[in-house]
N, C-alpha and C positions, 0 to 999 in steps of 0.2 A: 781342190782342186788336185784330179787324179785322172788317166784314163782306165777305162775298167774292159777289157779284154772278154766282151761278152754280149750275148743281146738281150735283150731285156726283158724282163721279168716276166712271163706270163702264167696261166693257169697252169701249163703241166711242166712246170719247176718250181710250182708253192711248196711246202709240206705240203705230203700227202694226205693227211687229215681235212685239211681245209679244201680240198681237190674234188670231195666225192660230195659231188652232185648239186644237184638243180635245189630251188625254190619254185617249183612250180605252180605253188599256191599264191606265189608273190609277184607271177608277171599279168596280173592283170594291166589292161591297157591305161597308159597315164594321159594325162591329161596337158594339152599342147596350149600353150599361147601366141599370140603372134610373130614373137619373134624368140621365144623362152619352150622349153621344155623341163621337166621334171623328170631326174630318171627312179625307177623302181627303188627301195630303200628297202633299209632291215625296218620290221616292227621295233626294234630295242633302239633306233639309232633317230635321236631328238633332234637333229637340224636340219635345215633347207638347204636344199640345192636348185640351183637353176643353171643348165646350160643354153649358152648362148652364143651365135657366132657373128664377131663385127663383121662393118661392111667390107674391112681387107681380108678376109677370110681366116682371120683369127680364130681358132673353137677356141671355149673356157666354159668353166666349170667352177663355179661360185659355192662354197658351201658358209653358210650361217651357223654359228655355236655362239648364241647368246651367253653360255657359261665360260668360252678360253678366255683365258686369261693373258696365249699370246698368238700371234696373227703369224700366215706363211703366204709363199705364194711359190712356186715351179713351174716352170716353164720347159717343156719338153720339145728338143727338133730334132725333125726324123732325119737327122745329117749324122751321121757318124766315123768312124774311121773306113766305115766300107767305100768313103767318097772322097778319098784320100786320092791325089795322083800319081798314078806311079812314081814322078819326080822329084816328088814332096811329100813322103811318109811320114807324119805325125801331125802334116796341115789340121786336121781337123781339131786333133786335140790342142797343138799350138794355139788356133784360135779359141778356144774355149778361154784356157789363160788370159789373153790379149782384149776377151771382151769385157774384164774386171778394171783394165788400168785407162779410165778416163773415158769421160765422155762429152759433149759439147756443153752440154747444161753444168757437167762437174766433173771436170776437167782432171782436177788431182786424181793419183793416178791410187792411192789410198784413202779416197772419199768414203768411197760407199762402205767398206769394209769398215772403216771407222762407227760410221754411225751407225751402221747394225750393233755392233760391239757395245755401243755407248748406249743404249737402248734393250740392254738384254738378249741378246739375241746372236745367231750363227748362221752363218752360207759355208756354199760352196757349189760344186760342179762337178760332175765324170762326162765320157765323153766315152760311150761303147760304139760297138760296132754298125747300126743302122739308126743310132741315136747321139745325143749329145741333153742331158738335161742338168739346168741352173735351179738354186733355189736356196731362201733364206726364211726365218723367222727371226719376230722380234717382238715386244711389246705391244699387244693391240694395239692401244694410242696412238704406236705412231707405225701403223701398218702405210698411212696417204703416203706420210712423205719416202718410205721406203717405199712402196711401188713405183713412185716418181723417180729413183735412181737407177732402179732394177729394169723399167720399160725401156729407161734413154742406153743402156748397151746394148740391145736389139734394134734401138731406131736409129740413132748417131753416136755409135763410138767412134774415137779418136784414129786410137793406130797409130800413139804417136812414134815415129819414127826410131827415139831414141831407147825408147820403150821395148820397140820392136826385138831392137838386136841386143838389149837387155836380158827380155825372158827367152829369148833361147835358152841362155845359160841355166836358169831356173826349170825347161823341161829336160837338157839336156843332164842336171844334178837327179831331176824323179825316175831319168833312165838309170843313170850309173849305182843310186841307193839302192837300189832295186836287181845291180848286174847277177848277185847271189843268192836270190829269192826263188826256189823252186821253184814255184810258182811260176814265176817270169817265164822262168828256162821251159819250163814243160811246154807251155802256152809256144816259145816260138817253136817248139817242136811238135806242135799242132798243126803249126802256122806253114813250116816247112814240107810235110810228110798230107798236107793235105792238097787238093785239087791246086792247083798253081795258076789256072785260071780265074780261081775263086778272089774276089778282093779282100776276102777272110785273109788269103798267105799274106798279105803285104804288114810292115813293122808298123805298129800303128802309133807307139808313145812319142817318135819321134828325137831326134837329137842334131849335136852340133852338124854333126855332116849332113843330115837330110834336112834340114832348115838352116843350110845356108846361108851368106848373107855375107856376098862381097861386091866389087861392082859391075862383077859380068851377071851375076848371078842373085841380083837382089832380092830379100825376101818378104820387103811391103806389099810391092806390085802382084806379087802372086797370092799374100793372104787377102788384100781387097778383093783379087780376082774369084776367090775362093769364097768369101762372104757372099759376094752379088750373088755368085753361079750357084747357090746353095741356099744360104738361109735367106728364107720369104713366110712372109704372115701363113700362108696359106700353106705350111709345111709346119708351122707350131699349133701347142695346146697346150694350154694356157689352166693352172689350177691357182684360186686363192682365197683361201680358209681365213677365214676372222670372226669376232663377234657381232660385228656392221648387220646392220639387216640385208635384205639380198637388194635391194634399191643402191642403197647405199657402195655397197659391193659393184653392182654393176656401172657405178658412173666411175666409181674412182680408176675401172678396167678401160670403161669409151674411151676416156679422156686421155687416158697416156700410152694405152695400148695400140689403138686404131692408126698412130705415126709409123707404126713396122708396114715398110714398104710390101705389097703382096706383086710380087714379081711373078706369081702364077705357076709355080712350078709344080713337077712332080716327085715326089719321092722316088731314091734310085733304086730299082727291082735288082737284083741278083739272080739270074738266069740259068747260071753252072749250078750243077750239084756239088757238095761241099765234097764227097768223094771223086776221084776218079774210080768210074764203075770197073773198068777192065784193071785194076790192082788187084781187085777183091777176090776171092777172103786175103786178108795183108795181116802181118803184123806189125809194128811200130817199137821198139823200143828203145827208150830215152832215159840217162842215168841223171840220178839226184845230188845230190851232195848232201843232203842232211841221211838220218840211216831213216830211212822208209821206204814201204813198196807200195805199186799200188797197180789194179789192173781195170781196163775199162773195154765191158765187150758193147762196140758202139755201128750201131742198123742206121743207115738210109734212110728214111719215109718222109714221104711226101708230106707237104706244110698241112699241119694243123689248125692253123689259124681259123679256115673254113668253117670247123667243126668244134668251136669252143661252148656252144650250150652243148654237146654231148660231150664230148670231152674222150674217145675212145682213148687215145695216150694213155690218160691218166686211168681209165681203169683197167688196163693191161698193167699199168708201172706199179699201181695198189698192189699189183697180185704178184707180182714181180721182187718185190721191195719189200713185200712183208716179213717179221721178225717173230712170227711165233712158232711153233711147234712145228717141225715137218717142213718148214718155212724151206727157201737155200741157203738162206741165210743161217739159219740156225745150226741146218745138217753140216754146212762147211763151217761155223764158228765148233760147233761141238765135236769138229773133226780136227781141229787146231789150225784151219788154213788159211780163215778171214777173220779179220777184226770188226769190218764193218763191211755196210752192202745199201748200198741205195738205186735206183732206180727213177727217173721219168726222163722231161725232155731235154738234150743237149742244145743245138742250138734250132732257132727255126728264122727262116729268113722272110717266109712270106711266099718264098718256091721250093724250098727246099728243108727238110728240118732231120733230125739224130735223134732217137731214141737208145738210150745208155743206161747201162749195167753197169756199177762202178763197188769195186771194190776194195779197201785195205788189204794188203793180205800178210798175213807172219811169214817167217821165215821157209818153213815148211812146205805156206802156199806155192812160194815161189817157184819152188822147186817142182811143182806139183801143178803146172799151171792146163796142162791139157782135162788131168783128171776137173779140175773147178770148169773149164769149159765144156767138157762130155753133161757134165751134172746139173749147168746153166742150160744145157739144149734139151737135157732130160725135163727139166723143172715145163719149159716154155711147151714141150709136147704136154704134161697134162694139165696145162694152161690151156690149150688148144683144144684137149679132148674133153676136159672136167670142167674149166672154169668160167666158160660164159655161160651163168644163170642168172633166171630174171631176181633171182631170191638176191643174190649178192646184190646185184644194184638197184632194190628197195633198201636192201638195212645202209647202205654207200649216199642213196639218196637221204633215209632218214635223218644221218648225221648231218650231212651236208644244210638240212632245213633249220635243227637245231642251230649249228654254230652260225649262219645268217640271222635267224629269229633271236639269238642272244648275241651278236655282234659287238664287243664293245670299243667307245672310240680312240682312238690312236691320239699320238702328238702332233699335232698342227702340221709341222713340218713334212715328217714320214704321212701322214693323210695325204699333204700336195704333193708330194710326188708321187703318191700311189697314184692319183687320182690324172696327173695331168700325161701319164704314161697309158695308163688305161684309156683316156679320151683318142689317144692317139691310134691305138691296135682296135676299141669296139666303138658300135654304135652308143649314143650318148644314154639313151634310153637303159643299157644294161650293163656300164661302166662299176654303179656299187655293188652290183651282183653277180658282175660277169665270175669271177673266182670259184664262186658254188652254184655255175649252172650246170646242168645236168639234165633237158629238160626229158629225155623218154630213152628207154632201154632202146641200146642201137648193138645187138651182136653182131649185124655186116660188116659194122665199123671197126669193131672190136678185132674180128678176124682179119679183115685188111691189115690189121696192126702186124696183125700175131704171123701173117704170110711174110711179112720182111723178114720175121725175126727166125735166120736161115744161114745156117753156115757157110753159106756161098755168099753170103750177102755182110760179113762183121769184116768190120775192121776193130783191129786191139789193139791198144795202147798198154804195155807194161813198161812202168819207172822204177827203179830200182839203184842202188846207191852203185856198184859198180857194174858197168857192159863190159861184158866179155865178146870184144871183136874186134878184129883184125882190119875193116876197112870202114870203119866207124865214120860217120862224116859229121859235120857240125855247125851246129845254126850260125846263121848272120852275125847278127844283132848281143847274141847272148853265148854264143859259145859252146852251147852246149850238146856232148855227144849223143847219137842214135844213130841208129841203124834200121833198114825197112828188109822184111823176106818175105813171100809169098805164103800159105800155110794154110794148110786140110784139117779146117776144123770140123769134122766128123770123123769122131772117135766114140768109141761104147765106154760109159760110166762105169766107176767101178760101183759092182751090184751091192755091196756093203753100203754103198751112202746113199744110191738109189732106192732100195726098195724102204729107206725113211722118209723119203719125202711124200709131202701129204700137205693138198689145199686148205688153206685155212675153212672152218665152220662158221658157226653165227657168232657172234658178237655177243660176250656174257654181259658185256660193260655199259651196253648200253640203259642211258637212263632212261626211266619210268616214271617218277616223279620231278615235274619240273617243278615245282610249286615254289614259291617263294616262302619263306617263315615271318610267322606276324611278330610285327613289332618295331619301331624306328631302330634307325642304326645306331649304337652308341658311338658317345661323341671318343673314347680310347677303350685300348680294351682294360680290364680289369682282371686282378688276380681273383680268381672265384675258388680255390681251394689250393690246399698242399696237401700231395698224395704219397704217405713218408717220403718223403724232401725231394716229389718232385712237384713244382712249381706250375698250374695252370693259370695261364692268362687267354681270357673270351671275350671278341668282341662279333655281337649281330652285326650285319651291315648289308642292308639290301637298297644302298643306294643308287647301285646302276642296275636294279633292275634286272639282272642275270642270277638264274638258280647255281650259284658259286660259291666255293670256300678252297681258303687255304690252311693246312695244317703243318704248323711247324715242329721238330721235336731236337730238340740239339742233344746229343748224348754225350755232358763234359765231361773228359778226365784228364788227371794228370798225365797219366802214360800217351798222349797225343803228340804234348811237347819238350818232353824232357830227355829226348837227345835225338839226333840224328837217325840214329837208327831205329827206332820208336816213330820216328815220322815217316817213315818209306814205310815199314810196316803197317800202319793205318792206311793209305794209300794201297796198301797189296789186298787188306782187310775190306777194304769199301771196291774193289776191283771185283774180289770175288761175290760180293752178293749183287752188283749192280749183273754181273754175268750169267748168276743164277737168277735174277728175276728177269732178263730181258724176255726171254719167250713166252713166261707165261703173264706179264705184265705189257705187254706191246698192241694188246688188243683194247686195253683201259685206253692207251694214248691215240688209239684212231676212235674212241668213242668219247674224247674228251677229258679226258684224265690226264696228266701228267705229274709226273714223279723225279725224285732226284736224290741220289745219297751221296753227301758230297764233303771231304773233308777240311778242317780248318786248325786256327793255332787253338784252342780250344778241347778238339772233341771230334765228333760226326755230328751232321744235320739230315736227317728225314723230314725230307717236305713233299705232299702233295697236293696235288691242287686242280682245279674245273666242275666238272659238276659235281653235287654234293651228294646226290640220291647215292651213288653207288663208289662213294671216296671210304668211308667207313672198310669196304670191304679190299680195296687196295694197300690203304694203310697197316692192315691187320696184316695181310701178306710180307709183306715190310718187315716188317716187326719179327712173324716168325723166322724169316731168315737172314736177320742182324741176330735172332738169337741163338739161331746154327745153322751157321754158313757151312755149309758145302766146297774142302777146297780141293780141286784134284792134284796130282800133280805134271799133268799137263797144263793143267789151267795158270797152275803156280809159273811153270819156267818160262809162258809166254810172257804173262805180267809182268813178271822182274823183266824179262827183256825188253818188250815194252816201255817198262820205266827208267832202265839202263840206255834204252836209244833215245830217249825224249830229254833226260838230265844231258848227257853231249852234244844233243843239237842243238843244245843253249846255246854252245860257244860259239852256232855259226848263225845264229841270230845278226841280225842291222848290228851297225855299231851301238847308237842309240839305243837300244831295247837292250843292250850288256851293259851299260854305262845307268841307265834309271835301275835296274835289276842289282846291279849290286849296291846301292843306294838301300835300298829294299833289303838285300839280304845282311847288310852291315849296322843296319839301324834297329831293325824289327823285331823284337823279342819272338824266340820261337821259330823264325827263319833260320836255314842252317844252310851253311855255304855248296853248291855243286859238288866239290870234290868230296866233303863227307857222307853224301847222300850218296854218291857214286860207289864209293869202298863199302857202304855195307852192305847196299842191292845189290852187288858182288858177292857179299858173305853169306845172307840169309837163305835158309834152307827155309823148305816145304814143315819138317816139324819143328823146329822155330817158330813161323807164321801160325799154326796150328794152336801151338801155345799160349800162342800173342794172342788169337782171334777168342780163347777161351777165359782168358783174365781181363781184356781192355776193359772190360765194364765191372771189373771188379771196385772199382771206387768213383763213384758218379756224381756230380751237379745238375743234373737233368733240368729241361724246360721246357715249357708248350706253350704253341699259340695255335688256336683254332677263330679264325676269324671268316665271317662273310655268312653266308643261309648255313648258318647251322644253330640248333638251341645249346641252350647251357646243359640239357641232361644229357643230348649225344656226343656232345665236349667230354664230359665227367664220362661217359660212359668209354668214348675213345683212350682215356688220359689209364683208365683202369686197365685195359689193355695194357698199353706201356708197360704200366706197374707191373703185370702180370707174366708178359710175355719175356721182358729185358731188364728189370729193374727188381724182383723178388729177392729178398734174400742176398741186396749187394748192400754193401758201406756206402754210407753218404759220405762228403765233401766238398771242398769250395775250392775253382777252380777261377782264379782273377784271371781280368785281361791282361792282353799281354800288353807292352807300354814298345816307347822309339826310345832308341838311346840317344845322349845327349853327342852334338859335335863338339868336337873340341872348340878349343878357343880359335878366332882366326881361323886362317884358311887353309885345308888339308888337302894336299893334292892324291890324286892317286890316278897311276898309271896302269892301263890294262894290255894285253895283249891279245889284239880282235882279228884273224883275217880277214881283213877287207879291205878293201883300197882306201875305201871313206873314209875320214876321222868322225867320232864322237863324240859329242864336251854336252856332259850334263853339270849345270853348276847348282846346288843344292842348298838353301840358305834359310835355315830355320830359326823359327822365333824362340823366344825365351823360357815360355810354357805353354800348356794347354788350357789356357782361359777361355772365355768366349771373346774378352775387349782384344788379346792376342790375334785368334785366331779370326777376327774382322778386318784387323788392321791388313794380314797379309791377307785374305779372300780380295777387300775393296785394293790394296797395291797390286796385286796380281790383273784385277779386271781392268785398272787405268794404263796397266804398261804393255798389255797383252799386243795392243794392232801395233802402236809406235815399235814398240822389238820386232815384232815382223816386218813390221813395213822397212826399216832401216837395213837388219842381216838378210834378210831375205830378196826381198825386192829392190831394195837401194844399192847393199854391198855385193849383193848375188854369193852370199858364201855357201848357201844350199838350199836345197830344195825342201828338207827337212826342218823346221824353224819355227819357235815355238815358247811362250812363256805362259805359264801357267801354276796356282793357286798348288801345290807339293804336298797335300797334307793325306798324313798315314797317321789313323787312330786317334783323329784330333790332334794331333799336334801340327802346327800353323808352317808353312814353308812357303817359299816360292821356288818357284824352278827355271831355268833358262835351260834348255836344249837348242843342240843344231848339230847336224850331222851334214861336212862338208865335202863335196869329191877333191876340192882343190885347195883348202885353206887347212896348215895344221894348227895343233893343241894354240899355239902362241900366238898366232892372225889371229884366231876366234876371240879368245880372251881379250887383246889388245880391241878388237874389238866394241868385245860387251862392255869394255874400260870406257872406251869412248863414247856409245850410248849413255852409260850410267851418268857420264855427267853431265851431257846436251840433256837427258830428261832429267834430272833433277831443277835447270830452268825450267822446263816445260812445266815441271807438277809443281813448283814455286808459282808459276804464271794462273793457277787454276781457280778461276772465282766458284764464290760461292754454287751458282745454280749449276754450272759444268760440275761441279763436287759429288750435288745433291743428284743429278743426274746418272752418273755412274754410282751412285749409292743406290739408288732404283735398280739400274739395270742388273745390279747381284743380288737384290732384295727379292727383284722379279723371280728369277732365274731359282734363286732357294725356297720360296714361297709359290711355285709353280702349283695349279689345280691339280687335284690328282683327277686325273681320268679311265682307269682300272681298276678294278679289284686288286690286281698283284701287284702294282706299283704303292697302295697302302697297307696290303700285306706285309710288303717287305721294307717301307719304313716303320711299320709298325714292331718286327723282328729286329729291326737293328736299334732302336730305343730302349728294346730289351735285353742287348746284347752290352749295352753299354749304362745298364741299369739306372737308368733313366725314366721313373715313373711316373713321372708327368708328360712323358708323350708328347715335350712340348722345344725340341734342341731350335728346329729351325726359327719359332719363333723369336727364341731368347739372341740366337744367332743375330738374326734380322735386327734385333733392337741394337743390338751391341755394334750391329753395323752406319745404323741411322747416329751413334754418337760419335764416331770415328770421326774428328777434326783432320785438319787440312797440318797439322800442326803434328800432329800424332801419325800422319803417313810420310812426313817428311822426315821424323825423328826413324818409322820403320824402314825408310830406304837407306838410307846414314848408317844405320847400322847392319843393314843386311847386305848392301849390293855396294854401297861404297867402300864403309868402314871393312865389311863379311867379317862381321866379329862372328858369326858361325858359320863358317861356309865351309862345302865339300866340293871338290873341281874334280869329276871323273871323267876321263879324256884316256882314246885309243890312239894310237901311230905313234908313240914315246918309244923309245929303245932303252929308255929307262922304267922299265916293266918294277913296280912295287905294291901287285894287286894284292898276295897274300899277304905280306908285313901289314899294312894298312889292316885290311879286314881283322886282322884279327887285335890289331888297336883297338878299333873304334869297335868292335864285339866284346870290349870288357869296360865301356863307357855310362856312365848312372845313365838311369832313366828320367826323361824331359818332365820340370817338376811341374804339380798338376796345376 
């Protein structure tokens, strides 16, 4: 449960590639039955859909997916933080919390959560400005009882008085846990510097002060009044996804959700503009805690919701956010002024909206803000004068048609969430196609957007680590320093930079051949050759009916992890390669290809995926760049500083992030302490990096996987390119997988020094070995303990908002992790509560009967063996199996079988050894004066690896 302080995702805030265009050929009239309607769907989507409206006005979209092993539901309420009364800020978010805590039919506070968890599912909710969304997934066979519990939350919530008072603390803990997170701090500045008449300016999370509960100001009556005044079936949209037939799904929904009262309400309107026009143009500067700098050029525009079929803002944003050669981003990055740039819709309330150009700045860029702004307006002028072309529209339309035509199914929960929110914003017939729709070339609409992108209509947001201001204001709840001032944004750009600007030309990566290769999908990859030490794995796979493929090439080398210095050099080398590729390869991303070059414990991996037709072209270019990367002095200085900033910023993460990170740094071979990497980064020179780049592949242990819509012959051709471009005449070696170090016997305590008022606590309980049997016991124990641990520590004791128990498995080393972040309790108090919980749980586990144990086993197995829905999921799983050298590709099945064999006695023994006796336990916490981080880190890094 969380509070999200942004508007729901709409078409113009989706990734740019998916925004471009319409599938006009798919907009044929749809058949309408008496009370139902089927929306237009992708030809590659085998699901069945049905729209219906219940008698109480609740609008519902049903999705029947016969192949699904999970079912899901999401209910969206058109009520959010924008509905909060001014005297009760955070009330919508608090209501979201309270609806989980008992209903008339299911009065126990944790019953819903326990049911979902025990049947292989998950649940959550979030509160946005105009919406609150509730969602869950569960094993498909248990959808009906899960829906029964879910529907009760909206028809018959209890709002138990003692839980009302207790849950205030949970909301306050959520607020407190993020006091030092820049995202929340900068959002508080957006609210303070926006239009004070707009509801967005209000505090959305809530805390003990805004949710006061006293005799003179009781909270429960206000909560119930808010629920009755805002929640109504007719402002709700429901999506239910499962393998059941549409008729069965309709019956389930109608019987349960018809009980939600229709109070005949209207969604709240927000007529005030987001910005005070009398202040524009204006610059607002805010201070960050972390070392990063950003700038956003924000322009108020009319709401774009009426134009979802033509998407003028998306057309313009595609050009503004382009990253190809000559683009605004490309010119600014080559000048050393920015590190990233994106463009798109910021907010859209249905009345007013913004179009934003957001950039992360280098230190030099922060000094030269005026030049950046001037160049941005120069580029806007180019778009205004030369960018509106029907040919460009036609290309965008073609790409969107392909994306929609070959859309793969998502996870049931994400699909349900997406559909419930789209149904709120779009007509039922368009909810499946709306993100891709742009029915016609609309130059007049593009110009109307561009007419708003002027220096006099600018709200400039700048964030940086130090705010040099004598009269800085501070936001009310997050104490963030900020200041505002009027600006003159009309200036002349640098001729040297402006002459480099150029609009993008035709995209050379648009696929031409979308045929599927013949032959059945292979059961798993096969090693088809070894080319001069390069292991080549191949699997033809067209089961998803998409002409796509994924290619992985791992260039494993001992240099990548033999020292902290080489680890840093590897990251800097990867940065240079990615920087050099970006402008050339951006068009490939727009055309349905994507790639990544990333470092890991054994070296560097190149991954290319998407439409198979031009995949080889992109892969070859990446290999050529890797073979001879160009590393300039300017790029080296910026990349090194970015890395130093990122490493220093780790000390400013939330406490539980730092405690959990310590566990991995201390125990994972090839992971190096932050201080070691920092000292290396500060010392490295350009010449050293250039030498490292030449020597990096002098010894390699390479492996390659090609999976999807590819032939064996094309795979072998690509392998030859790998051999010729980066492996020729290089020595072969063997690079073994990293391992996890053993935790010493009994309990090891580590105290970290962290600058945060909350206490962070991570208890890591390690298994004895990496056998499937031991992994199975820890997975199952984590499954059974997670809900009661959360219920006891978070809900009953109210020790913190961030509370969870999880299987803390790293590289097949089993472990149980108990994590708490508390604004009120110290380490001793948290640990005492954990020990008390453990003793109570010991009896609860002893009382577990065989049917309950089998149910929990099935919950774990269902998550483990979840059906593959997209090609990328299968590719990634195969790649992980190759990395762990499991050529049978059956790790999931083997682990599932081990879970089936776990007995209650096994679990009791594991509980005793891990949680009760703490035989191999590592407790990492913050807030103690007795800091011993460095000493314990060195001791732990000397430990032997966990036995196989």
